[in-house]
N, C-alpha and C positions, 0 to 999 in steps of 0.2 A: 419538660422538654417537648417542643412541638415537632411533629413529623412533617417533612416536606416530600412531595413526590420527587423521585430522582430526576435530575435534569441532566440529559446526556451532554449538553453544552456547558462545559465548566469554564471558569475564568482561565484565560491563557490558551484556550482551544480556538483555532482559527474558525471564523464563521463558516458554516456549511459542513463542519466536521464534528464528530463526537470524540470523546476520549478514546473509545475503542478504535475508531477510524485512524486516529493519530498513531496509536500503538501498533496496529496491524501494518500500516504503511511504513512505519519506522522499522519494524521487524523485516519487512521485505527489502527495504533499502540497505539494511545492514549487510546483506549478503550479495549485493549487486554492485558492480563497479560503474561509476559514471562514464568511463571510457568505453564501456561495452555497448552503449546506445548509439544509434538505433539497432535493435535486434529483434529476432523472432521469439516466440514463446519457447521453442526448443533451445535456442541459444541462451535465453534467460535461465532455463532449468540447468543447462550445462555450467553456466557461470556460478549459479547458487550452489550447485553440487560441488564444484571445485573449491568453494569457500566454506564447505562443510555446513551448509544450511540444514536446520532441523527439518524433520518430516513435515511439520505444519507449514513451513514456508514453501517447501517443494509441492505440497498438495495445493496450496493457493495458486502457484504458478501453473500447475497442470490444469487448473480450471479456466485459464485464460483462453479466449477464442484465438484461432489462428490469426496471424497478422504480425505487423511490425510495430514495436513500441519505442517511442522516442525518449521516454523518461519514466520515473517511478509514478509520477502524477497520472500518466496515461494508463499504467498498470492498475493503479487504484481505481480509476474510473471504470475500467473494464471489469473489475471484480465487484463493482457496485458499492465501493466505499465512498463516503462523503469526501469531497475535495474542497479546497479553499474557494470561497466565493470572492472573486476579485472585483474590485470596484472599477467602473468604467468612467 
């Protein structure tokens, strides 16, 4: 059996993202409501807390810089996660 270096880009993963990026963004989105946007970091924390988000999600949101976020994609970018590379 040959060993291959681990490729963070797996089939089915959007270009520009690793499996970990996809999982972390999904975890964040699970506890945020689309109707909550746009909102500030503190409002995001309040929404996630109301939805009983685990400590790991709340810790991620607390790392966000002050500002207003329009969607989960903007949150992911602000946290340094990979995001989809859209074609132009």
